[in-house]
Biopython code that builds the backbone (N, CA, C, O; Angstrom):
import numpy as np
from Bio.PDB.StructureBuilder import StructureBuilder

atoms = [
    (1, "UNK", "N", (-4.939, -2.145, 22.584)),
    (1, "UNK", "CA", (-6.177, -1.960, 23.302)),
    (1, "UNK", "C", (-6.423, -0.503, 23.673)),
    (1, "UNK", "O", (-7.428, -0.192, 24.312)),
    (2, "UNK", "N", (-5.519, 0.395, 23.282)),
    (2, "UNK", "CA", (-5.721, 1.808, 23.593)),
    (2, "UNK", "C", (-6.944, 2.369, 22.890)),
    (2, "UNK", "O", (-7.535, 3.350, 23.343)),
    (3, "UNK", "N", (-7.325, 1.743, 21.778)),
    (3, "UNK", "CA", (-8.448, 2.291, 21.012)),
    (3, "UNK", "C", (-9.745, 2.257, 21.809)),
    (3, "UNK", "O", (-10.644, 3.056, 21.546)),
    (4, "UNK", "N", (-9.861, 1.362, 22.763)),
    (4, "UNK", "CA", (-11.084, 1.272, 23.565)),
    (4, "UNK", "C", (-11.280, 2.553, 24.381)),
    (4, "UNK", "O", (-12.413, 2.935, 24.673)),
    (5, "UNK", "N", (-10.191, 3.209, 24.744)),
    (5, "UNK", "CA", (-10.291, 4.455, 25.504)),
    (5, "UNK", "C", (-10.838, 5.600, 24.661)),
    (5, "UNK", "O", (-11.389, 6.557, 25.205)),
    (6, "UNK", "N", (-10.692, 5.516, 23.342)),
    (6, "UNK", "CA", (-11.111, 6.615, 22.470)),
    (6, "UNK", "C", (-12.514, 6.439, 21.904)),
    (6, "UNK", "O", (-13.090, 7.395, 21.386)),
    (7, "UNK", "N", (-13.072, 5.243, 21.992)),
    (7, "UNK", "CA", (-14.432, 5.031, 21.493)),
    (7, "UNK", "C", (-15.448, 5.875, 22.262)),
    (7, "UNK", "O", (-16.366, 6.411, 21.642)),
    (8, "UNK", "N", (-15.324, 6.021, 23.599)),
    (8, "UNK", "CA", (-16.266, 6.919, 24.291)),
    (8, "UNK", "C", (-16.198, 8.363, 23.786)),
    (8, "UNK", "O", (-17.172, 9.105, 23.908)),
    (9, "UNK", "N", (-15.068, 8.763, 23.226)),
    (9, "UNK", "CA", (-14.954, 10.106, 22.659)),
    (9, "UNK", "C", (-15.974, 10.298, 21.539)),
    (9, "UNK", "O", (-16.628, 11.338, 21.455)),
    (10, "UNK", "N", (-16.103, 9.291, 20.684)),
    (10, "UNK", "CA", (-17.074, 9.367, 19.595)),
    (10, "UNK", "C", (-18.506, 9.427, 20.149)),
    (10, "UNK", "O", (-19.350, 10.159, 19.633)),
    (11, "UNK", "N", (-18.759, 8.658, 21.191)),
    (11, "UNK", "CA", (-20.094, 8.645, 21.796)),
    (11, "UNK", "C", (-20.396, 9.989, 22.453)),
    (11, "UNK", "O", (-21.523, 10.477, 22.379)),
    (12, "UNK", "N", (-19.395, 10.586, 23.093)),
    (12, "UNK", "CA", (-19.575, 11.893, 23.728)),
    (12, "UNK", "C", (-19.973, 12.943, 22.692)),
    (12, "UNK", "O", (-20.855, 13.764, 22.946)),
    (13, "UNK", "N", (-19.325, 12.918, 21.524)),
    (13, "UNK", "CA", (-19.678, 13.883, 20.487)),
    (13, "UNK", "C", (-21.079, 13.635, 19.941)),
    (13, "UNK", "O", (-21.793, 14.583, 19.616)),
    (14, "UNK", "N", (-21.477, 12.370, 19.838)),
    (14, "UNK", "CA", (-22.838, 12.091, 19.388)),
    (14, "UNK", "C", (-23.848, 12.582, 20.412)),
    (14, "UNK", "O", (-24.859, 13.177, 20.040)),
    (15, "UNK", "N", (-23.598, 12.347, 21.687)),
    (15, "UNK", "CA", (-24.510, 12.818, 22.725)),
    (15, "UNK", "C", (-24.568, 14.342, 22.765)),
    (15, "UNK", "O", (-25.631, 14.922, 22.983)),
    (16, "UNK", "N", (-23.414, 14.991, 22.551)),
    (16, "UNK", "CA", (-23.399, 16.459, 22.512)),
    (16, "UNK", "C", (-24.236, 16.966, 21.341)),
    (16, "UNK", "O", (-24.955, 17.957, 21.469)),
    (17, "UNK", "N", (-24.141, 16.289, 20.210)),
    (17, "UNK", "CA", (-24.961, 16.667, 19.057)),
    (17, "UNK", "C", (-26.447, 16.504, 19.341)),
    (17, "UNK", "O", (-27.256, 17.347, 18.954)),
    (18, "UNK", "N", (-26.803, 15.412, 20.019)),
    (18, "UNK", "CA", (-28.208, 15.197, 20.382)),
    (18, "UNK", "C", (-28.701, 16.271, 21.347)),
    (18, "UNK", "O", (-29.832, 16.743, 21.229)),
    (19, "UNK", "N", (-27.856, 16.654, 22.298)),
    (19, "UNK", "CA", (-28.235, 17.707, 23.252)),
    (19, "UNK", "C", (-28.426, 19.047, 22.537)),
    (19, "UNK", "O", (-29.384, 19.770, 22.812)),
    (20, "UNK", "N", (-27.507, 19.378, 21.616)),
    (20, "UNK", "CA", (-27.633, 20.636, 20.877)),
    (20, "UNK", "C", (-28.898, 20.642, 20.016)),
    (20, "UNK", "O", (-29.572, 21.666, 19.899)),
    (21, "UNK", "N", (-29.213, 19.498, 19.420)),
    (21, "UNK", "CA", (-30.434, 19.406, 18.614)),
    (21, "UNK", "C", (-31.655, 19.651, 19.479)),
    (21, "UNK", "O", (-32.553, 20.399, 19.095)),
    (22, "UNK", "N", (-31.693, 19.017, 20.657)),
    (22, "UNK", "CA", (-32.842, 19.176, 21.549)),
    (22, "UNK", "C", (-32.911, 20.592, 22.114)),
    (22, "UNK", "O", (-33.995, 21.157, 22.261)),
    (23, "UNK", "N", (-31.751, 21.160, 22.429)),
    (23, "UNK", "CA", (-31.709, 22.479, 23.047)),
    (23, "UNK", "C", (-32.172, 23.582, 22.095)),
    (23, "UNK", "O", (-32.930, 24.472, 22.480)),
    (24, "UNK", "N", (-31.706, 23.509, 20.849)),
    (24, "UNK", "CA", (-32.019, 24.566, 19.884)),
    (24, "UNK", "C", (-33.129, 24.186, 18.903)),
    (24, "UNK", "O", (-33.534, 25.014, 18.087)),
    (25, "UNK", "N", (-33.627, 22.948, 18.970)),
    (25, "UNK", "CA", (-34.681, 22.514, 18.059)),
    (25, "UNK", "C", (-34.238, 22.501, 16.612)),
    (25, "UNK", "O", (-35.004, 22.881, 15.726)),
    (26, "UNK", "N", (-33.011, 22.071, 16.356)),
    (26, "UNK", "CA", (-32.464, 22.076, 15.000)),
    (26, "UNK", "C", (-33.097, 20.975, 14.148)),
    (26, "UNK", "O", (-33.432, 19.910, 14.666)),
    (27, "UNK", "N", (-33.263, 21.221, 12.843)),
    (27, "UNK", "CA", (-33.867, 20.213, 11.971)),
    (27, "UNK", "C", (-32.864, 19.171, 11.463)),
    (27, "UNK", "O", (-33.185, 18.380, 10.576)),
    (28, "UNK", "N", (-31.666, 19.173, 12.019)),
    (28, "UNK", "CA", (-30.598, 18.248, 11.597)),
    (28, "UNK", "C", (-30.486, 17.151, 12.649)),
    (28, "UNK", "O", (-30.607, 17.439, 13.840)),
    (29, "UNK", "N", (-30.257, 15.895, 12.243)),
    (29, "UNK", "CA", (-30.112, 14.829, 13.238)),
    (29, "UNK", "C", (-28.956, 15.104, 14.199)),
    (29, "UNK", "O", (-27.935, 15.676, 13.817)),
    (30, "UNK", "N", (-29.135, 14.691, 15.437)),
    (30, "UNK", "CA", (-28.115, 14.910, 16.456)),
    (30, "UNK", "C", (-26.797, 14.230, 16.128)),
    (30, "UNK", "O", (-25.731, 14.760, 16.441)),
    (31, "UNK", "N", (-26.860, 13.057, 15.499)),
    (31, "UNK", "CA", (-25.629, 12.357, 15.136)),
    (31, "UNK", "C", (-24.826, 13.157, 14.108)),
    (31, "UNK", "O", (-23.595, 13.153, 14.141)),
    (32, "UNK", "N", (-25.512, 13.833, 13.205)),
    (32, "UNK", "CA", (-24.824, 14.651, 12.207)),
    (32, "UNK", "C", (-24.162, 15.854, 12.864)),
    (32, "UNK", "O", (-23.038, 16.215, 12.514)),
    (33, "UNK", "N", (-24.850, 16.473, 13.809)),
    (33, "UNK", "CA", (-24.256, 17.590, 14.540)),
    (33, "UNK", "C", (-23.040, 17.104, 15.322)),
    (33, "UNK", "O", (-22.020, 17.790, 15.378)),
    (34, "UNK", "N", (-23.146, 15.925, 15.922)),
    (34, "UNK", "CA", (-22.019, 15.350, 16.647)),
    (34, "UNK", "C", (-20.827, 15.092, 15.745)),
    (34, "UNK", "O", (-19.683, 15.312, 16.144)),
    (35, "UNK", "N", (-21.090, 14.624, 14.520)),
    (35, "UNK", "CA", (-19.981, 14.402, 13.582)),
    (35, "UNK", "C", (-19.318, 15.716, 13.203)),
    (35, "UNK", "O", (-18.095, 15.781, 13.073)),
    (36, "UNK", "N", (-20.115, 16.764, 13.024)),
    (36, "UNK", "CA", (-19.537, 18.070, 12.713)),
    (36, "UNK", "C", (-18.689, 18.588, 13.882)),
    (36, "UNK", "O", (-17.618, 19.159, 13.674)),
    (37, "UNK", "N", (-19.173, 18.387, 15.097)),
    (37, "UNK", "CA", (-18.387, 18.779, 16.271)),
    (37, "UNK", "C", (-17.084, 17.989, 16.351)),
    (37, "UNK", "O", (-16.037, 18.545, 16.680)),
    (38, "UNK", "N", (-17.150, 16.692, 16.051)),
    (38, "UNK", "CA", (-15.945, 15.861, 16.045)),
    (38, "UNK", "C", (-14.978, 16.336, 14.973)),
    (38, "UNK", "O", (-13.769, 16.376, 15.205)),
    (39, "UNK", "N", (-15.490, 16.696, 13.806)),
    (39, "UNK", "CA", (-14.633, 17.202, 12.733)),
    (39, "UNK", "C", (-13.918, 18.476, 13.160)),
    (39, "UNK", "O", (-12.719, 18.630, 12.930)),
    (40, "UNK", "N", (-14.656, 19.383, 13.778)),
    (40, "UNK", "CA", (-14.036, 20.628, 14.266)),
    (40, "UNK", "C", (-12.976, 20.315, 15.312)),
    (40, "UNK", "O", (-11.898, 20.909, 15.309)),
    (41, "UNK", "N", (-13.285, 19.379, 16.209)),
    (41, "UNK", "CA", (-12.337, 18.980, 17.241)),
    (41, "UNK", "C", (-11.069, 18.393, 16.623)),
    (41, "UNK", "O", (-9.963, 18.680, 17.081)),
    (42, "UNK", "N", (-11.228, 17.577, 15.592)),
    (42, "UNK", "CA", (-10.064, 16.953, 14.954)),
    (42, "UNK", "C", (-9.209, 17.963, 14.209)),
    (42, "UNK", "O", (-8.002, 17.765, 14.067)),
    (43, "UNK", "N", (-9.818, 19.047, 13.728)),
    (43, "UNK", "CA", (-9.030, 20.100, 13.097)),
    (43, "UNK", "C", (-8.257, 20.919, 14.125)),
    (43, "UNK", "O", (-7.207, 21.481, 13.813)),
    (44, "UNK", "N", (-8.776, 20.988, 15.354)),
    (44, "UNK", "CA", (-8.140, 21.808, 16.380)),
    (44, "UNK", "C", (-6.960, 21.119, 17.055)),
    (44, "UNK", "O", (-6.046, 21.792, 17.530)),
    (45, "UNK", "N", (-6.964, 19.778, 17.105)),
    (45, "UNK", "CA", (-5.874, 19.072, 17.772)),
    (45, "UNK", "C", (-4.906, 18.533, 16.717)),
    (45, "UNK", "O", (-5.296, 18.330, 15.567)),
    (46, "UNK", "N", (-3.653, 18.302, 17.098)),
    (46, "UNK", "CA", (-2.737, 17.670, 16.137)),
    (46, "UNK", "C", (-3.165, 16.226, 15.886)),
    (46, "UNK", "O", (-3.967, 15.661, 16.629)),
    (47, "UNK", "N", (-2.618, 15.650, 14.836)),
    (47, "UNK", "CA", (-3.012, 14.289, 14.469)),
    (47, "UNK", "C", (-2.708, 13.333, 15.610)),
    (47, "UNK", "O", (-1.610, 13.331, 16.166)),
    (48, "UNK", "N", (-3.695, 12.529, 15.943)),
    (48, "UNK", "CA", (-3.580, 11.588, 17.041)),
    (48, "UNK", "C", (-3.765, 10.180, 16.491)),
    (48, "UNK", "O", (-4.842, 9.838, 16.001)),
    (49, "UNK", "N", (-2.730, 9.374, 16.569)),
    (49, "UNK", "CA", (-2.775, 8.006, 16.018)),
    (49, "UNK", "C", (-3.794, 7.142, 16.742)),
    (49, "UNK", "O", (-4.392, 6.253, 16.135)),
    (50, "UNK", "N", (-4.003, 7.389, 18.038)),
    (50, "UNK", "CA", (-4.938, 6.557, 18.793)),
    (50, "UNK", "C", (-6.382, 6.785, 18.339)),
    (50, "UNK", "O", (-7.162, 5.836, 18.259)),
    (51, "UNK", "N", (-6.735, 8.025, 18.047)),
    (51, "UNK", "CA", (-8.087, 8.306, 17.542)),
    (51, "UNK", "C", (-8.246, 7.670, 16.162)),
    (51, "UNK", "O", (-9.298, 7.112, 15.848)),
    (52, "UNK", "N", (-7.207, 7.755, 15.346)),
    (52, "UNK", "CA", (-7.247, 7.150, 14.013)),
    (52, "UNK", "C", (-7.418, 5.639, 14.118)),
    (52, "UNK", "O", (-8.210, 5.054, 13.378)),
    (53, "UNK", "N", (-6.686, 5.003, 15.024)),
    (53, "UNK", "CA", (-6.811, 3.551, 15.210)),
    (53, "UNK", "C", (-8.200, 3.168, 15.694)),
    (53, "UNK", "O", (-8.760, 2.169, 15.240)),
    (54, "UNK", "N", (-8.764, 3.950, 16.611)),
    (54, "UNK", "CA", (-10.118, 3.659, 17.104)),
    (54, "UNK", "C", (-11.132, 3.786, 15.973)),
    (54, "UNK", "O", (-12.047, 2.968, 15.868)),
    (55, "UNK", "N", (-10.982, 4.794, 15.132)),
    (55, "UNK", "CA", (-11.903, 4.970, 14.006)),
    (55, "UNK", "C", (-11.780, 3.807, 13.023)),
    (55, "UNK", "O", (-12.786, 3.329, 12.499)),
    (56, "UNK", "N", (-10.560, 3.354, 12.773)),
    (56, "UNK", "CA", (-10.374, 2.223, 11.862)),
    (56, "UNK", "C", (-11.002, 0.949, 12.422)),
    (56, "UNK", "O", (-11.589, 0.166, 11.675)),
    (57, "UNK", "N", (-10.882, 0.741, 13.722)),
    (57, "UNK", "CA", (-11.502, -0.436, 14.338)),
    (57, "UNK", "C", (-13.023, -0.388, 14.182)),
    (57, "UNK", "O", (-13.653, -1.412, 13.918)),
    (58, "UNK", "N", (-13.612, 0.800, 14.345)),
    (58, "UNK", "CA", (-15.059, 0.926, 14.163)),
    (58, "UNK", "C", (-15.460, 0.716, 12.701)),
    (58, "UNK", "O", (-16.491, 0.108, 12.417)),
    (59, "UNK", "N", (-14.646, 1.217, 11.785)),
    (59, "UNK", "CA", (-14.968, 1.069, 10.366)),
    (59, "UNK", "C", (-14.921, -0.391, 9.919)),
    (59, "UNK", "O", (-15.633, -0.775, 8.991)),
    (60, "UNK", "N", (-14.094, -1.202, 10.566)),
    (60, "UNK", "CA", (-14.049, -2.621, 10.233)),
    (60, "UNK", "C", (-15.390, -3.300, 10.514)),
    (60, "UNK", "O", (-15.760, -4.263, 9.842)),
    (61, "UNK", "N", (-16.102, -2.794, 11.500)),
    (61, "UNK", "CA", (-17.373, -3.399, 11.893)),
    (61, "UNK", "C", (-18.568, -2.556, 11.463)),
    (61, "UNK", "O", (-19.665, -2.731, 11.992)),
    (62, "UNK", "N", (-18.377, -1.662, 10.532)),
    (62, "UNK", "CA", (-19.443, -0.760, 10.085)),
    (62, "UNK", "C", (-20.692, -1.487, 9.590)),
    (62, "UNK", "O", (-21.797, -1.044, 9.902)),
    (63, "UNK", "N", (-20.575, -2.580, 8.835)),
    (63, "UNK", "CA", (-21.811, -3.244, 8.378)),
    (63, "UNK", "C", (-22.735, -3.675, 9.514)),
    (63, "UNK", "O", (-23.949, -3.747, 9.325)),
    (64, "UNK", "N", (-22.184, -3.959, 10.682)),
    (64, "UNK", "CA", (-23.026, -4.361, 11.812)),
    (64, "UNK", "C", (-23.949, -3.238, 12.270)),
    (64, "UNK", "O", (-25.017, -3.496, 12.825)),
    (65, "UNK", "N", (-23.537, -1.985, 12.036)),
    (65, "UNK", "CA", (-24.354, -0.854, 12.458)),
    (65, "UNK", "C", (-25.595, -0.677, 11.584)),
    (65, "UNK", "O", (-26.510, 0.056, 11.959)),
    (66, "UNK", "N", (-25.639, -1.334, 10.427)),
    (66, "UNK", "CA", (-26.789, -1.214, 9.536)),
    (66, "UNK", "C", (-27.875, -2.243, 9.847)),
    (66, "UNK", "O", (-28.985, -2.131, 9.327)),
    (67, "UNK", "N", (-27.589, -3.219, 10.664)),
    (67, "UNK", "CA", (-28.575, -4.256, 10.977)),
    (67, "UNK", "C", (-29.812, -3.674, 11.657)),
    (67, "UNK", "O", (-30.923, -4.000, 11.241)),
    (68, "UNK", "N", (-29.676, -2.819, 12.692)),
    (68, "UNK", "CA", (-30.893, -2.259, 13.300)),
    (68, "UNK", "C", (-31.727, -1.440, 12.312)),
    (68, "UNK", "O", (-32.956, -1.472, 12.364)),
    (69, "UNK", "N", (-31.077, -0.720, 11.430)),
    (69, "UNK", "CA", (-31.823, 0.062, 10.442)),
    (69, "UNK", "C", (-32.581, -0.870, 9.497)),
    (69, "UNK", "O", (-33.731, -0.601, 9.151)),
    (70, "UNK", "N", (-31.949, -1.949, 9.084)),
    (70, "UNK", "CA", (-32.615, -2.913, 8.203)),
    (70, "UNK", "C", (-33.802, -3.572, 8.871)),
    (70, "UNK", "O", (-34.836, -3.784, 8.239)),
    (71, "UNK", "N", (-33.659, -3.896, 10.149)),
    (71, "UNK", "CA", (-34.771, -4.484, 10.897)),
    (71, "UNK", "C", (-35.901, -3.464, 11.041)),
    (71, "UNK", "O", (-37.075, -3.816, 10.925)),
    (72, "UNK", "N", (-35.551, -2.211, 11.291)),
    (72, "UNK", "CA", (-36.556, -1.168, 11.409)),
    (72, "UNK", "C", (-37.325, -0.961, 10.118)),
    (72, "UNK", "O", (-38.534, -0.731, 10.139)),
    (73, "UNK", "N", (-36.630, -1.043, 9.001)),
    (73, "UNK", "CA", (-37.292, -0.887, 7.701)),
    (73, "UNK", "C", (-38.295, -2.017, 7.466)),
    (73, "UNK", "O", (-39.345, -1.807, 6.858)),
    (74, "UNK", "N", (-37.969, -3.198, 7.944)),
    (74, "UNK", "CA", (-38.861, -4.334, 7.724)),
    (74, "UNK", "C", (-40.197, -4.166, 8.442)),
    (74, "UNK", "O", (-41.160, -4.853, 8.100)),
    (75, "UNK", "N", (-40.281, -3.286, 9.411)),
    (75, "UNK", "CA", (-41.544, -3.037, 10.099)),
    (75, "UNK", "C", (-42.487, -2.187, 9.245)),
    (75, "UNK", "O", (-43.680, -2.102, 9.537)),
    (76, "UNK", "N", (-41.969, -1.573, 8.219)),
    (76, "UNK", "CA", (-42.766, -0.662, 7.387)),
    (76, "UNK", "C", (-42.944, -1.200, 5.973)),
    (76, "UNK", "O", (-42.954, -0.422, 5.019)),
    (77, "UNK", "N", (-43.085, -2.504, 5.819)),
    (77, "UNK", "CA", (-43.208, -3.083, 4.476)),
    (77, "UNK", "C", (-44.464, -2.596, 3.749)),
    (77, "UNK", "O", (-44.438, -2.415, 2.532)),
    (78, "UNK", "N", (-45.560, -2.383, 4.479)),
    (78, "UNK", "CA", (-46.789, -1.906, 3.819)),
    (78, "UNK", "C", (-46.588, -0.518, 3.224)),
    (78, "UNK", "O", (-46.999, -0.257, 2.093)),
    (79, "UNK", "N", (-45.960, 0.362, 3.976)),
    (79, "UNK", "CA", (-45.702, 1.719, 3.486)),
    (79, "UNK", "C", (-44.727, 1.670, 2.312)),
    (79, "UNK", "O", (-44.880, 2.407, 1.338)),
    (80, "UNK", "N", (-43.729, 0.801, 2.414)),
    (80, "UNK", "CA", (-42.767, 0.670, 1.318)),
    (80, "UNK", "C", (-43.443, 0.178, 0.047)),
    (80, "UNK", "O", (-43.102, 0.623, -1.049)),
    (81, "UNK", "N", (-44.387, -0.726, 0.182)),
    (81, "UNK", "CA", (-45.104, -1.217, -0.992)),
    (81, "UNK", "C", (-45.991, -0.132, -1.593)),
    (81, "UNK", "O", (-46.080, -0.015, -2.816)),
    (82, "UNK", "N", (-46.645, 0.659, -0.753)),
    (82, "UNK", "CA", (-47.535, 1.705, -1.243)),
    (82, "UNK", "C", (-46.759, 2.805, -1.970)),
    (82, "UNK", "O", (-47.193, 3.293, -3.014)),
    (83, "UNK", "N", (-45.628, 3.185, -1.422)),
    (83, "UNK", "CA", (-44.871, 4.316, -1.952)),
    (83, "UNK", "C", (-43.586, 3.878, -2.658)),
    (83, "UNK", "O", (-42.628, 4.648, -2.725)),
    (84, "UNK", "N", (-43.557, 2.677, -3.174)),
    (84, "UNK", "CA", (-42.320, 2.154, -3.756)),
    (84, "UNK", "C", (-41.862, 2.956, -4.972)),
    (84, "UNK", "O", (-40.663, 3.186, -5.135)),
    (85, "UNK", "N", (-42.776, 3.379, -5.817)),
    (85, "UNK", "CA", (-42.387, 4.149, -7.000)),
    (85, "UNK", "C", (-41.778, 5.490, -6.600)),
    (85, "UNK", "O", (-40.736, 5.888, -7.122)),
    (86, "UNK", "N", (-42.435, 6.185, -5.668)),
    (86, "UNK", "CA", (-41.912, 7.482, -5.220)),
    (86, "UNK", "C", (-40.549, 7.311, -4.541)),
    (86, "UNK", "O", (-39.646, 8.121, -4.748)),
    (87, "UNK", "N", (-40.406, 6.269, -3.742)),
    (87, "UNK", "CA", (-39.124, 6.021, -3.083)),
    (87, "UNK", "C", (-38.029, 5.709, -4.096)),
    (87, "UNK", "O", (-36.913, 6.216, -3.991)),
    (88, "UNK", "N", (-38.356, 4.869, -5.077)),
    (88, "UNK", "CA", (-37.365, 4.513, -6.094)),
    (88, "UNK", "C", (-36.933, 5.743, -6.877)),
    (88, "UNK", "O", (-35.740, 5.955, -7.093)),
    (89, "UNK", "N", (-37.894, 6.555, -7.302)),
    (89, "UNK", "CA", (-37.571, 7.749, -8.083)),
    (89, "UNK", "C", (-36.738, 8.727, -7.261)),
    (89, "UNK", "O", (-35.779, 9.308, -7.770)),
    (90, "UNK", "N", (-37.099, 8.911, -6.004)),
    (90, "UNK", "CA", (-36.345, 9.857, -5.178)),
    (90, "UNK", "C", (-34.939, 9.366, -4.885)),
    (90, "UNK", "O", (-33.992, 10.151, -4.940)),
    (91, "UNK", "N", (-34.780, 8.093, -4.576)),
    (91, "UNK", "CA", (-33.441, 7.557, -4.299)),
    (91, "UNK", "C", (-32.601, 7.550, -5.571)),
    (91, "UNK", "O", (-31.451, 7.987, -5.555)),
    (92, "UNK", "N", (-33.159, 7.061, -6.663)),
    (92, "UNK", "CA", (-32.416, 7.005, -7.917)),
    (92, "UNK", "C", (-32.086, 8.410, -8.421)),
    (92, "UNK", "O", (-30.965, 8.673, -8.857)),
    (93, "UNK", "N", (-33.062, 9.299, -8.359)),
    (93, "UNK", "CA", (-32.842, 10.670, -8.825)),
    (93, "UNK", "C", (-31.807, 11.412, -8.000)),
    (93, "UNK", "O", (-30.953, 12.107, -8.551)),
    (94, "UNK", "N", (-31.877, 11.268, -6.678)),
    (94, "UNK", "CA", (-30.898, 11.956, -5.838)),
    (94, "UNK", "C", (-29.505, 11.376, -6.029)),
    (94, "UNK", "O", (-28.518, 12.106, -5.935)),
    (95, "UNK", "N", (-29.406, 10.082, -6.294)),
    (95, "UNK", "CA", (-28.106, 9.482, -6.565)),
    (95, "UNK", "C", (-27.512, 10.041, -7.846)),
    (95, "UNK", "O", (-26.332, 10.388, -7.884)),
    (96, "UNK", "N", (-28.319, 10.130, -8.893)),
    (96, "UNK", "CA", (-27.850, 10.694, -10.163)),
    (96, "UNK", "C", (-27.434, 12.153, -9.972)),
    (96, "UNK", "O", (-26.401, 12.575, -10.491)),
    (97, "UNK", "N", (-28.236, 12.925, -9.231)),
    (97, "UNK", "CA", (-27.879, 14.323, -8.977)),
    (97, "UNK", "C", (-26.562, 14.444, -8.215)),
    (97, "UNK", "O", (-25.751, 15.324, -8.507)),
    (98, "UNK", "N", (-26.353, 13.577, -7.255)),
    (98, "UNK", "CA", (-25.081, 13.598, -6.507)),
    (98, "UNK", "C", (-23.904, 13.260, -7.415)),
    (98, "UNK", "O", (-22.852, 13.893, -7.330)),
    (99, "UNK", "N", (-24.075, 12.267, -8.282)),
    (99, "UNK", "CA", (-23.007, 11.928, -9.219)),
    (99, "UNK", "C", (-22.699, 13.100, -10.139)),
    (99, "UNK", "O", (-21.534, 13.429, -10.364)),
    (100, "UNK", "N", (-23.734, 13.726, -10.669)),
    (100, "UNK", "CA", (-23.532, 14.858, -11.569)),
    (100, "UNK", "C", (-22.854, 16.026, -10.852)),
    (100, "UNK", "O", (-21.957, 16.660, -11.407)),
    (101, "UNK", "N", (-23.281, 16.306, -9.629)),
    (101, "UNK", "CA", (-22.665, 17.392, -8.867)),
    (101, "UNK", "C", (-21.201, 17.074, -8.559)),
    (101, "UNK", "O", (-20.343, 17.952, -8.651)),
    (102, "UNK", "N", (-20.916, 15.829, -8.197)),
    (102, "UNK", "CA", (-19.533, 15.446, -7.899)),
    (102, "UNK", "C", (-18.658, 15.562, -9.143)),
    (102, "UNK", "O", (-17.517, 16.016, -9.056)),
    (103, "UNK", "N", (-19.181, 15.157, -10.299)),
    (103, "UNK", "CA", (-18.419, 15.272, -11.547)),
    (103, "UNK", "C", (-18.169, 16.736, -11.888)),
    (103, "UNK", "O", (-17.055, 17.110, -12.253)),
    (104, "UNK", "N", (-19.200, 17.561, -11.770)),
    (104, "UNK", "CA", (-19.053, 18.997, -12.055)),
    (104, "UNK", "C", (-18.043, 19.634, -11.118)),
    (104, "UNK", "O", (-17.186, 20.399, -11.562)),
    (105, "UNK", "N", (-18.130, 19.332, -9.831)),
    (105, "UNK", "CA", (-17.220, 19.907, -8.854)),
    (105, "UNK", "C", (-15.784, 19.441, -9.087)),
    (105, "UNK", "O", (-14.845, 20.224, -8.944)),
    (106, "UNK", "N", (-15.615, 18.186, -9.440)),
    (106, "UNK", "CA", (-14.277, 17.669, -9.728)),
    (106, "UNK", "C", (-13.675, 18.372, -10.932)),
    (106, "UNK", "O", (-12.510, 18.769, -10.897)),
    (107, "UNK", "N", (-14.448, 18.532, -11.989)),
    (107, "UNK", "CA", (-13.949, 19.245, -13.167)),
    (107, "UNK", "C", (-13.572, 20.676, -12.830)),
    (107, "UNK", "O", (-12.536, 21.175, -13.271)),
    (108, "UNK", "N", (-14.404, 21.323, -12.059)),
    (108, "UNK", "CA", (-14.136, 22.714, -11.686)),
    (108, "UNK", "C", (-12.865, 22.835, -10.836)),
    (108, "UNK", "O", (-12.057, 23.741, -11.037)),
    (109, "UNK", "N", (-12.702, 21.910, -9.884)),
    (109, "UNK", "CA", (-11.501, 21.932, -9.050)),
    (109, "UNK", "C", (-10.239, 21.629, -9.855)),
    (109, "UNK", "O", (-9.186, 22.222, -9.617)),
    (110, "UNK", "N", (-10.350, 20.707, -10.804)),
    (110, "UNK", "CA", (-9.192, 20.395, -11.639)),
    (110, "UNK", "C", (-8.818, 21.574, -12.524)),
    (110, "UNK", "O", (-7.636, 21.842, -12.734)),
    (111, "UNK", "N", (-9.819, 22.281, -13.044)),
    (111, "UNK", "CA", (-9.540, 23.466, -13.846)),
    (111, "UNK", "C", (-8.883, 24.548, -13.010)),
    (111, "UNK", "O", (-7.928, 25.180, -13.461)),
    (112, "UNK", "N", (-9.374, 24.771, -11.804)),
    (112, "UNK", "CA", (-8.780, 25.807, -10.949)),
    (112, "UNK", "C", (-7.365, 25.417, -10.521)),
    (112, "UNK", "O", (-6.505, 26.281, -10.349)),
    (113, "UNK", "N", (-7.127, 24.118, -10.351)),
    (113, "UNK", "CA", (-5.774, 23.669, -9.999)),
    (113, "UNK", "C", (-4.809, 23.915, -11.155)),
    (113, "UNK", "O", (-3.658, 24.295, -10.938)),
    (114, "UNK", "N", (-5.280, 23.698, -12.387)),
    (114, "UNK", "CA", (-4.435, 23.938, -13.553)),
    (114, "UNK", "C", (-4.089, 25.414, -13.681)),
    (114, "UNK", "O", (-2.953, 25.761, -14.006)),
    (115, "UNK", "N", (-5.054, 26.279, -13.430)),
    (115, "UNK", "CA", (-4.779, 27.720, -13.543)),
    (115, "UNK", "C", (-3.844, 28.198, -12.436)),
    (115, "UNK", "O", (-3.088, 29.149, -12.637)),
    (116, "UNK", "N", (-3.883, 27.559, -11.281)),
    (116, "UNK", "CA", (-2.989, 27.937, -10.182)),
    (116, "UNK", "C", (-1.548, 27.505, -10.433)),
    (116, "UNK", "O", (-0.604, 28.182, -10.024)),
    (117, "UNK", "N", (-1.390, 26.359, -11.116)),
    (117, "UNK", "CA", (-0.041, 25.846, -11.363)),
    (117, "UNK", "C", (0.628, 26.539, -12.543)),
    (117, "UNK", "O", (1.846, 26.442, -12.689)),
    (118, "UNK", "N", (-0.121, 27.226, -13.379)),
    (118, "UNK", "CA", (0.473, 27.924, -14.528)),
    (118, "UNK", "C", (1.086, 29.225, -14.149)),
    (118, "UNK", "O", (1.624, 29.927, -15.005)),
]
sb = StructureBuilder()
sb.init_structure("model")
sb.init_model(0)
sb.init_chain("A")
sb.init_seg("    ")
for serial, (resi, resn, name, xyz) in enumerate(atoms, 1):
    if name == "N":
        sb.init_residue(resn, " ", resi, " ")
    sb.init_atom(name, np.array(xyz, "f"), 0.0, 1.0, " ", f" {name:<3s}", serial, name[0])
structure = sb.get_structure()
């Protein structure tokens, strides 16, 4: 049950990200800024098993966090129908671009690793 003590830590970082977004007017979502702050924090402290356990407990229930987003999308069915082609092309195209970039980056990293080991 120690993991319950660490869940507020994640919420604190999200709230800090939201505050920084509001304070500086950043074009990045506050939750993303909070995740970056959490990442920096995790690099600064030694590995903590309790934080890892709390994160794993949250990841087990991750699909539940998508329910509000799905319900919110259902409120915009008219817009989705009007712009369905543009949405499909943008989602499909960006997915393909991400795959291509990941493949290119992986090849490049593997090549650099080979040159370092020689």
